[in-house]
C-alpha positions in Angstrom: 0.0 0.0 0.0 1.0 3.6 -0.4 2.7 5.1 2.5 2.4 8.8 1.4 -1.1 10.2 1.1 -1.4 11.1 -2.5 -3.5 13.9 -4.1 -5.9 11.3 -5.6 -6.8 9.9 -2.2 -7.4 13.4 -0.8 -9.6 14.2 -3.7 -11.6 11.0 -3.2 -12.0 11.7 0.5 -13.3 15.3 0.0 -15.6 14.1 -2.8 -17.0 11.3 -0.7 -17.7 13.7 2.2 -19.9 15.8 -0.1 -21.9 12.8 -1.5 -25.0 12.2 0.5 -25.9 8.9 2.1 -22.4 7.4 2.2 -21.7 5.5 5.4 -18.3 5.3 7.1 -17.6 1.7 6.1 -18.4 2.4 2.5 -16.2 5.5 2.6 -13.4 3.4 4.1 -13.8 0.7 1.5 -13.8 3.2 -1.5 -10.7 5.0 -0.1 -8.9 1.6 0.4 -9.8 0.6 -3.2 -8.6 3.9 -4.7 -5.3 3.6 -2.7 -5.0 0.0 -3.9 -5.6 0.8 -7.6 -2.9 3.5 -7.4 -0.4 0.9 -6.3 -1.4 -1.9 -8.7 0.4 -2.3 -12.0 -1.9 -5.0 -13.4 -5.6 -5.6 -14.2 -8.1 -4.4 -11.7 -9.8 -7.8 -11.0 -10.7 -9.2 -7.6 -8.1 -11.9 -7.6 -5.3 -9.3 -8.2 -6.8 -7.1 -5.5 -6.5 -10.0 -3.2 -2.8 -10.4 -4.0 -2.0 -6.7 -3.7 -4.4 -5.6 -1.0 -5.0 -6.3 2.6 -8.4 -8.1 2.3 -9.6 -11.3 0.7 -11.1 -11.6 -2.8 -14.5 -12.4 -1.2 -14.3 -9.2 0.9 -13.7 -7.1 -2.2 -16.5 -8.8 -4.1 -18.9 -8.2 -1.2 -17.8 -4.6 -1.0 -18.7 -4.0 -4.6 -22.1 -5.7 -4.2 -23.2 -3.0 -1.8 -25.0 0.0 -3.3 -22.8 3.0 -4.0 -24.0 6.1 -5.9 -21.2 6.2 -8.5 -23.1 8.7 -10.6 -23.4 11.1 -7.7 -19.7 10.5 -6.8 -18.6 11.3 -10.4 -20.9 14.2 -10.7 -19.5 15.7 -7.5 -16.0 15.0 -8.7 -16.6 16.8 -12.0 -18.4 19.7 -10.2 -15.4 20.2 -7.9 -12.5 19.8 -10.4 -14.1 20.5 -13.8 -14.2 23.8 -15.6 -17.2 25.7 -17.1 -17.3 23.6 -20.3 -17.4 19.8 -20.0 -17.2 17.3 -22.9 -18.4 13.7 -22.7 -16.3 11.3 -24.8 -16.9 7.7 -25.6 -14.1 5.5 -27.0 -15.5 2.2 -28.4 -12.0 0.8 -29.1 -12.9 -2.3 -27.1 -15.8 -3.2 -29.4 -14.8 -6.0 -31.8 -15.7 -5.3 -35.4 -16.5 -8.0 -37.8 -16.5 -5.8 -41.0 -20.0 -5.8 -42.6 -21.7 -7.8 -39.8 -21.1 -5.1 -37.3 -24.2 -3.4 -35.8 -24.3 0.3 -36.6 -21.7 -0.2 -39.4 -19.5 2.9 -39.6 -16.1 4.1 -39.0 -15.1 4.4 -35.3 -11.9 5.9 -34.0 -9.8 3.3 -32.3 -7.8 4.7 -29.4 -5.8 1.5 -29.3 -4.7 1.5 -33.0 -4.8 5.3 -33.3 -6.8 5.2 -36.6 -10.4 4.9 -37.8 -11.7 1.3 -38.1 
């Protein structure tokens, strides 16, 4: 785990304090997860969280089963740290294309390949 309190953890803590209906255990779990994700250099899956973190895989799974208002959290985060103009971007680079059989056939920008597919 990270020994020094990073700016990202402080931002998460202040944002969580402004979201309504968040209990202390959920706040603690989210902060722990943010701290864990900052230290991991692999995929963010529960088995890797078990390896890198201080809880078991089942504990992480159960924590994510509990309701948390991610939309409210992200809205508060953007409200605090965003500017006057906000642009929403969607990068469908993970969508597999199978040429003419693709639903919504068209050219999409692939962030992975840095070209239109």
